[in-house]
Structure formats: C-alpha cells, structure tokens
C-alpha positions in Angstrom: 0.1 0.0 -0.2 1.4 3.2 -0.9 1.2 6.5 1.0 1.1 10.1 -0.2 4.2 11.4 2.4 7.6 12.0 0.3 9.6 11.8 3.5 9.8 9.5 6.3 10.7 11.0 10.0 12.9 8.8 12.0 12.0 6.9 14.6 12.7 8.5 18.3 13.6 6.3 20.8 14.2 7.4 24.7 17.6 7.3 25.7 18.7 3.8 27.2 15.2 2.5 25.9 15.5 -0.6 23.2 13.0 -0.3 20.5 10.0 -2.8 20.7 10.2 -5.4 17.7 6.5 -5.5 16.1 5.3 -8.9 15.8 6.0 -10.8 12.2 4.2 -13.1 10.3 5.7 -16.5 10.5 6.2 -19.6 8.3 6.2 -22.8 9.9 7.3 -26.1 8.3 4.9 -28.8 7.9 4.2 -31.9 6.3 2.0 -32.6 3.3 -0.3 -35.0 5.4 -1.3 -31.6 7.7 -2.9 -30.1 4.7 -6.5 -30.4 4.7 -7.8 -31.9 1.4 -4.4 -32.0 -0.2 -5.0 -35.8 -1.2 -8.4 -35.1 -2.6 -6.9 -32.2 -5.0 -6.6 -32.9 -8.6 -3.4 -31.4 -8.8 -3.3 -31.8 -12.7 -5.6 -28.6 -12.6 -2.6 -26.8 -11.0 0.0 -28.0 -13.2 -0.4 -25.6 -16.2 -0.6 -22.5 -14.0 2.5 -23.7 -12.0 4.5 -24.1 -15.3 3.3 -20.6 -16.1 4.8 -19.4 -12.7 8.1 -21.1 -13.5 8.3 -18.6 -16.4 9.4 -16.1 -14.0 10.3 -18.0 -11.1 12.9 -19.9 -12.7 15.3 -16.9 -12.7 15.2 -16.8 -9.0 17.3 -18.6 -6.5 16.2 -22.0 -5.4 13.5 -22.3 -8.1 15.4 -23.2 -11.2 16.0 -27.0 -10.3 12.3 -27.7 -9.5 11.0 -25.5 -12.4 13.5 -27.4 -14.8 12.6 -30.8 -13.7 8.9 -29.8 -14.2 9.4 -29.6 -17.9 10.0 -33.3 -17.8 6.6 -34.5 -15.9 3.7 -36.0 -18.0 1.1 -33.6 -16.9 -1.6 -36.1 -17.3 0.0 -38.7 -14.9 -1.7 -37.9 -11.6 0.7 -39.6 -9.4 3.7 -38.1 -11.2 2.5 -34.5 -10.6 1.7 -35.3 -7.1 5.2 -37.0 -6.8 6.8 -33.9 -8.2 5.6 -31.4 -5.7 5.9 -33.9 -2.6 9.5 -34.1 -3.7 10.8 -30.6 -4.6 8.8 -28.6 -2.0 8.2 -28.3 1.7 4.9 -26.8 2.9 4.8 -23.9 5.3 2.1 -22.8 7.4 1.1 -19.1 7.2 0.5 -17.5 10.8 -0.3 -14.2 11.6 1.6 -11.8 13.6 -0.8 -12.3 16.5 -0.3 -16.2 16.4 -3.6 -16.8 14.7 -3.9 -19.2 11.7 -6.9 -17.9 9.8 -7.7 -14.9 7.8 -10.1 -13.5 5.2 -10.3 -14.9 2.0 -12.2 -12.9 -0.7 -12.9 -13.5 -4.5 -12.5 -11.5 -7.6 -13.1 -11.7 -11.2 -12.9 -10.0 -14.6 -16.0 -8.0 -15.5 -17.4 -7.2 -18.5 -18.5 -3.4 -19.3 -20.3 -1.6 -22.0 -18.2 1.6 -23.2 -17.1 3.5 -25.8 -13.8 5.2 -27.4 -15.4 9.0 -27.4 -17.6 10.5 -24.8 -21.5 10.8 -25.7 -25.0 9.2 -24.8 -25.0 6.7 -21.8 -20.9 7.0 -21.9 -20.2 9.5 -19.4 -17.7 7.5 -17.1 -14.1 7.8 -17.7 -11.5 5.1 -17.2 -8.2 6.9 -16.9 -4.8 5.8 -18.4 -1.5 6.9 -16.3 -1.5 10.6 -16.1 1.7 12.3 -17.6 2.1 14.5 -14.7 2.2 11.7 -12.1 5.7 11.3 -10.5 6.7 7.8 -8.8 9.3 8.3 -6.0 11.3 5.2 -4.9 12.8 5.5 -1.3 14.5 1.9 -1.1 17.9 3.4 -1.1 17.3 5.2 1.7 14.7 3.6 3.3 15.4 -0.4 3.0 12.0 -1.1 4.9 10.2 0.6 2.3 11.2 -2.0 -0.3 8.6 -2.8 -3.0 6.5 0.7 -2.1 6.7 3.7 -4.2 5.4 7.1 -3.4 3.3 8.7 -6.2 2.6 12.3 -6.6 2.5 15.4 -8.4 5.2 18.3 -8.9 4.3 21.7 -8.0 7.5 24.0 -8.0 10.1 22.1 -6.3 7.9 20.1 -4.1 6.1 16.9 -4.8 2.5 17.0 -3.4 -0.1 14.1 -3.2 -1.8 13.1 -6.3 -5.2 13.7 -7.2 -7.9 11.8 -5.0 -11.1 10.5 -6.6 -13.0 13.2 -5.0 -11.1 15.7 -6.4 -11.2 14.5 -9.4 -14.9 14.5 -9.5 -15.0 17.9 -8.7 -12.5 19.5 -10.8 -11.4 19.2 -14.4 -7.8 18.2 -13.4 -8.2 14.8 -15.3 -9.3 16.1 -18.3 -7.5 14.3 -21.6 -6.5 11.5 -19.1 -9.4 9.4 -20.5 -8.5 6.1 -21.8 -12.1 5.3 -22.6 -15.6 6.1 -21.4 -18.2 3.7 -19.9 -21.8 3.7 -19.1 -22.1 2.9 -15.4 -20.0 4.7 -12.7 -20.5 1.9 -10.0 -19.2 -0.9 -12.4 -16.2 1.6 -13.4 -15.6 1.6 -9.5 -15.5 -2.0 -9.1 -13.8 -2.7 -12.3 -10.9 -0.8 -10.3 -11.5 -3.0 -7.3 -11.2 -6.0 -9.7 -8.1 -4.3 -11.5 -8.8 -5.5 -14.9 -11.6 -6.4 -17.1 -12.9 -5.9 -20.7 -15.1 -3.2 -22.2 -17.5 -4.1 -25.3 -16.8 -0.9 -27.1 -20.1 0.4 -29.1 -19.0 3.0 -31.5 -16.0 0.6 -32.5 -17.5 -3.2 -32.3 -14.4 -4.3 -30.7 -14.0 -5.9 -27.1 -10.5 -5.1 -25.5 -9.1 -5.7 -22.3 -8.4 -2.8 -19.9 -5.4 -3.8 -17.6 -3.9 -2.7 -14.2 -1.5 0.1 -15.1 -0.9 2.1 -12.0 -2.6 4.0 -8.9 -2.6 7.5 -7.7 -0.9 6.7 -4.3 -3.9 7.1 -1.9 -4.8 4.0 0.1 -7.7 2.0 -0.8 -10.7 2.3 1.3 -13.7 0.2 1.7 -17.2 1.7 0.5 -18.7 -1.5 1.9 -17.4 -0.8 5.5 -18.3 2.9 5.0 -22.1 1.8 4.6 -21.8 -0.8 7.4 -20.3 2.3 9.6 -23.4 4.5 8.5 -25.8 1.9 9.4 -26.8 1.4 5.9 -25.9 -2.3 5.4 -25.4 -4.6 8.1 -21.7 -6.5 7.7 -23.3 -9.6 6.5 -25.2 -7.7 3.7 -21.8 -5.8 2.5 -21.2 -7.4 -0.9 -20.9 -6.2 -4.2 -24.5 -7.1 -5.2 -25.9 -5.0 -2.2 -23.6 -2.2 -2.4 -24.6 -1.8 -6.0 -28.4 -2.3 -5.0 -27.9 0.3 -2.5 -26.2 3.0 -5.3 -29.0 2.2 -7.3 -31.7 3.3 -4.8 -29.9 6.4 -3.6 -28.9 8.5 -6.5 -28.5 11.7 -4.8 -25.7 10.0 -2.5 -23.8 8.0 -5.3 -20.8 10.5 -5.5 -20.7 10.7 -1.6 -20.3 6.9 -1.6 -17.5 6.8 -4.4 -15.7 9.7 -2.8 -14.9 7.7 0.4 -12.2 5.7 -1.5 -9.6 8.2 -2.6 -7.5 5.8 -4.3 -8.0 5.3 -8.2 -6.5 3.1 -10.3 -5.4 3.8 -13.9 -5.2 1.5 -16.9 -3.7 0.4 -20.0 -5.7 -1.2 -23.1 -4.5 -4.4 -24.3 -5.8 -6.8 -27.3 -7.6 -9.9 -26.3 -5.5 -12.6 -27.2 -8.0 -15.4 -26.7 -11.6 -15.3 -25.2 -10.7 -17.9 -22.5 -7.5 -16.5 -21.6 -7.5 -14.5 -18.1 -5.9 -11.3 -17.7 -2.1 -10.6 -16.7 -1.4 -10.7 -12.7 1.1 -8.9 -10.7 3.3 -11.8 -11.8 3.2 -10.6 -15.1 1.5 -13.9 -16.2 -2.1 -14.7 -17.4 -4.3 -15.8 -14.3 -6.0 -19.2 -14.3 -9.5 -19.1 -13.2 -10.2 -21.0 -10.0 -6.3 -21.5 -9.8 -4.5 -18.3 -9.4 -4.5 -16.1 -5.8 -3.8 -12.5 -5.0 -1.8 -12.4 -2.0 0.5 -10.1 -0.1 3.8 -9.8 -1.8 5.3 -8.4 1.8 4.7 -11.7 3.4 4.5 -14.3 0.6 6.6 -15.0 -2.4 4.9 -13.7 -5.5 4.5 -16.8 -7.9 5.0 -19.4 -5.6 2.4 -22.3 -5.1 -0.2 -21.8 -2.3 -2.6 -24.2 -0.9 -5.5 -22.8 0.3 -8.2 -24.4 2.5 -11.5 -22.2 3.2 -15.1 -22.6 2.1 -17.3 -21.8 -0.9 -18.9 -18.4 -1.0 -21.8 -18.1 1.5 -21.6 -21.7 2.5 -19.8 -24.4 4.6 -18.8 -26.6 1.7 -14.8 -27.1 1.8 -12.7 -25.1 -0.9 -9.4 -26.6 -0.4 -6.9 -26.6 -3.5 -3.3 -25.9 -4.5 -3.4 -22.3 -5.8 -0.6 -19.9 -7.6 0.3 -16.9 -6.0 0.4 -14.7 -9.3 -1.4 -11.5 -8.0 -1.6 -8.7 -5.7 -4.2 -6.4 -4.9 -4.5 -2.9 -2.9 -6.9 -4.4 -0.4 -4.8 -7.7 -0.2 -3.0 -7.0 3.1 -1.5 -9.3 5.9 -0.2 -12.8 6.0 -3.3 -15.1 6.1 -5.4 -12.8 3.3 -5.8 -14.2 -0.3 -8.1 -13.2 -2.9 -9.6 -16.1 -5.0 -9.8 -15.5 -8.8 -12.7 -16.7 -10.3 -12.5 -16.2 -13.8 -14.5 -14.1 -16.5 -18.5 -13.5 -16.6 -21.5 -13.0 -14.7 -21.4 -16.4 -13.1 -17.7 -15.6 -11.8 -18.7 -11.9 -10.8 -21.8 -13.5 -8.7 -19.5 -15.9 -7.0 -16.7 -13.6 -6.2 -19.1 -10.8 -5.0 -20.4 -13.3 -2.4 -17.0 -14.7 -1.3 -16.0 -13.3 2.2 -14.8 -16.6 4.1 -12.2 -17.5 6.7 -9.5 -19.8 5.6 -5.8 -21.2 6.0 -2.7 -20.8 3.8 -0.1 -22.9 3.4 3.1 -22.0 0.9 5.0 -24.4 -0.9 8.9 -23.3 -0.9 11.7 -25.1 -2.8 13.4 -27.9 -0.5 16.7 -26.8 0.4 19.5 -28.4 -1.8 21.0 -31.7 0.1 
C-alpha cells in the first residue's frame, strides 16, 4: 500500500530504551499430511498455472531445479504430478503476527463493461490512463524497510505533493485529457478498479478490449462497503458487491458521496484480447487461471509460489481446498493469511466473487533446500 508523503521521519527512541520489535508473520514447516484436502485435490489442474509461474520463478534462487525438472513431468500423470510437488517442496503454514492461523479470503473476477472510445450518450464515466504529470518516488535506497513500496505524487514547483484523489477528480477538471475509455456505469467502473482488470465492449467500434491495471494514484484503498456498514446502511453480512450496487441504484443523491469515500484511483492500459478464454495478466506478469490463481500480499508471501488454500465456497460451509498459484496482488490484500480467489470471467464468476467473504488458512510451498 502506498502513502502520499515523500519523507519518512526517523523513529525517536528514548535514551537507554530498546525499540520494541513489531510482531511479524511466521512460516512454519509442516508435512503434506497436515494440509486438509491435499490428497483429494486434482493437482493436474494446477500444473499449467505452475509452469506459467515458472516462467518467472526459474530465474530466482532456489527455483531453477524444480522449474527445470517440471518440464519433464507428464502433466496427465496424477501420481507423477503429486510426486513432483511432494519431492521438491516443503509446505509452510502461514501464521499471522498475532499467532492466529486463519484470515479473510475474498474473491475477484474479470468483469465486462459497456463503453466507447469517445464520450457521448450513456458513456459518461471515464476510465483513466496513467497521467503524464504523476511522478513516482522510490525511497528504497534510503529506507530499505520500504522495499516494494513507491510514493506517487505530482510536482508543484520543487515540491512533490499527493496526487489527485477520486473526490478531487470528480469536483475539478484536473483529469481532463487523461481518459482512456468511457463507460456507461460509474459503480461498474468503480468495481472494475477493485478487480484490477476487465473487458470493455465498445459500442462505437464493435471491438471488445481488455483494460489492465497500469498504476494507482498513491492513496490508500478504503472500502465503500465498510463505510455503508459504519453508517448503518448495511449490516456486515450484507456488505457484498451485489448489495452495494443495489444501495447505489436506490440512492442516486448519495452516489458521489459513496464513491468519494475511496481516495484511491486505478489507472488502466488497453490490451488486445489474445483469446476469449485467456485470463488477464496478474502482478507476476503472467495470465491468471480461473479457480487456480490467487492474489496475496507480496510483503509476506513469495509472488509466483504455489499456495495451498483451505477455505469454504462463497456463503456456505462446503470445503474449498486446492493448490493455487500466487500470481497476483491487490490494494486491499494486506496481511499474512489474506487471499483473493480469482473466479474467472463473466457474470457467474462475478456472482461468486461478490459473495465470497470466507475464513481460511494458507500454506506456501517453498523449494526444498539443496542436499
């Protein structure tokens, strides 16, 4: 998560006092027998996504051998695929800083919006491209603890100030000229930002294009569902994407109020659709696989690694236990035991993703140390 400041003050410690270390997440090595549902999962369905992850992981220390050997495995051989994972990896239970072993598992999908290249008629809501006037500051060389975090802002004179928020963009004309496409529904555009990517069916050209996450304005994500719960408009159990959209439709005078709660804005880039069935690229830079890709917090877990998930299906107690690939991240995905399950493309995937707010546990599979 990024923050709008460009300086980080030093921590002040009283003379003679030792700083109190913050609790951190832990990874505890376990055996495969401790993974609930491991033996029941058809690991062949995770094989292709694993090979896709290896396109990136093979260049990293410790991953070269398993990724190389994987090329020799017959992907249709149930026992062979299972033997590969159990021979080359050690599962590690993910434990939260407070010692708990469960956390929130949500879902996301690739939506389809209706839009146009030019503003007109029902197409009045812009999707923005990365602004030319946004600057990105990397402070890693000065503050190593900020590795993987970048500050975004705009130059005003010789100062870097926070970039435009969602509310500021709605009230001013400061984002004029930065539009990528126009769509017909503001709440659908908002949830497109939450999903990170989607498809837009263009009425004026007849094309269907993919819009992919390109950057973000540097402000932290704030949940509009939580806002409605805090205001007493919805109960916690009701705060799903479907219920939020219903509230939005029923309260036209308060629509902008709701959207402005989240200062974060996502910027997109347009991509061609190589194949209808191919998923969008995640943060790892490889296409996501429906039902086998998961978004995680890369500050805690290795992006690209196999992750075993034990949770339940949306709105039920039916077990959902399977090997996933950590191929994506998300602005709201922060913490150790925290995941976002990719359901795929379309209305059915969207319905499942919108209802998914389950508790679950995670195990990350890491390469066995060389003997």
